[in-house]
Structures are given as structure tokens and as C-alpha cells.
N, C-alpha and C positions, 0 to 999 in steps of 0.2 A: 565168534572165534572157534577155531577148529584146531585141536592138538593132536597130533599124530604119535603114536608110541608103538610098543611091542606088548602082545598080548602074553600075559604070564599064565592067566586062567581065563580061558574063554566063557563068554556069556555077555547079556546086556542088562544095563540097570539105568534108573533115572533117580534123581533127587538133588537136593541142594549139597554144594561143596562145603565140606568142613575141611578148611586148609590149616593144618599144623604146622607151627614154625619150628618145632622141634621134634625129633623121633620120640615115639611112645611105646611103653611096654604095655600090652593088653593085660598080662598078668600081674596084678597088684596096681596098676596105673589107671585101670577102669573098674568101676563097681559093675559086676557083672547082672546085678538084679535091675539096674536102672539104665546101663550103658553110659554113663557118665564118667568123664575123666576126673579121677579122684587124687592123682599124683600132685600133691602139694606144691612140687618145684615145676610143673609143667605150666608154660604160658597160657595153655588154653583148658586150664582146670576149670570143671563145670559145664563144659561143652558135652553135648549128647551125640553119639556116634550113630544110633539107631536109624535106619533108614537114609542116612547119608552117604554122600560119595566122600570118602575119608582119602584126603590127600595129605601126604606127609613124606618128609625125605627119606623115611625108613623106620624101622622098628628098632627097638633096643631091649635088652635085659633077656629075661628068661625065656627057655626054650618053651616054658608051658603056656607062652603066648598062643600057640596053636589050639591048645583045650580051650583057652578064653574065648578064642574066636568060633569055636565049634559049639561051647555053651551059649554065647551070644546068638548064633543062628539057631539053636534048639528053642531057645525063648523068644525068638522073632524080634531080637533088639540088636542084630548085627547091622554092620554098615551095609549098604546096598551093593557097594563096590569100593575098591581100593585103587589109589592112584599114587605111585611111590616112584622114586630115582633109580632104584636097584632092586633086582631079583632078591627075594628073601624067603629062603626055604621054610623058616617057621611059619609065616603067614600063608605060603603056598600049601603046605600040609595041612593046616587049619581049614582053608577054603575048600580043598579037595575032601576032606573027611566031612565037612559040613554039608557039602553036596551029596556025598555018598550016603550019609546017615539020615540026613533030614530034608533032602531035596531043594536045599538052599544055595543057590548059585551065588556066589560071591566073586563077580569078575576082578581081576587084577590086571591093570594097565601100568607098565613102565615107561616114563616120559625122561625127557632131559631135565637137568637141574633148573635151567633158565625158563622151561615151560612150566614146571612145579611153582615156581617164584611169581609167575603172573596169573595164577588162577585166582579168580575173584570168589573170596570167601562168601558163603551164602547164596551164591548164584545158582539157578537151576541148570542143571546139565544132563546130557545122556551119554553113557559109556557103552561103547560097543567093541567088544573084543572078540577077535576070530583068528586063527592061524593065518599069519601073512598080512592081516589088516587090522589096525586098532586106532580107535579115535575117541576122544572126548569132545562133544559137540554142545555149543550152548545154543539155545532157541534163537532162531532167526538166521541161522547158519545153514547153508545147504551142504548137504552130505553128497553133493554130485561128484561123480568119477569114482566112486568107491565101491559101487555095485551092491549097495546096501539099502534098504528100506528106510524111509523116513520114520524116526522113533516117535512115538506119542509123547 
């Protein structure tokens, strides 16, 4: 499966998909020392973000979510990448600051609602975001025609 979208933050990442069914606030919704979702009302409470490709319909809540993403990056517990359905200035700021301060690239891909809905939770995937071209690829799928290298 190959899903195309728009790169909000450039970079490459690989990991297992964590597809959330509801938006999440990183500030207060995630334990920053473990990267586990602690929001008692969230359907995926207990899931861990660290090293995963976090796929969610958007974030919610506090503007401090950018600080939470930076802290997760500092402690090496951030998601490897983020897939969402709309541009989010709070996540964007967090990803930019995490890269600037800690060299932690957290690419962000914007996809259509229907594409987010079919992402297989737990499946391994590769995220490739560059200006003009951005894809989410699942192993076994070729990245032919995109002028990009095969990701390990």
C-alpha cells in the first residue's frame, strides 16, 4: 500500500503505525516520562508513542503540546513521525524546535481522511516527506516513479 500526501515537515522515518481513532493532546494526554497515552477518556489509553508512526485525525487541547513533543524528543521518546489529516501549527512548532534543539527529525505527513482510516494499526511502514513529494509506504510496495530511494 502506498499513501500519498503533503509534507508538512520534511524527513524520513520508519516504525509501526499507531493509528488513533480520536485526536490527542500531547500535553496532559501523554505521560512524558514513558510516552504512554494516559488520557482516561482516549480509546487508545495505554498505547506508547515512542518510535511509532503516530497516525491521528488531529491533535486537540493545549498549545503546550508543542512543548510536550519537544520534551519527548529530548528524552528520545517521541514518535518517529506523524501522519494526520490537517495541518497543525502546534505540532509543527514542536517538530521544528525538536529538530533545532536536539536534532530529532519528526516528519509530518498530511493525508486525506479516507487514507488515514485505512492505515493498518501496528503495521510497519516507511514515511518519506520532501517538498513536493510525500508518501507512506508499507513493506513490499515499490516506491517506483517517485525518484526516491528504497527505505530500509
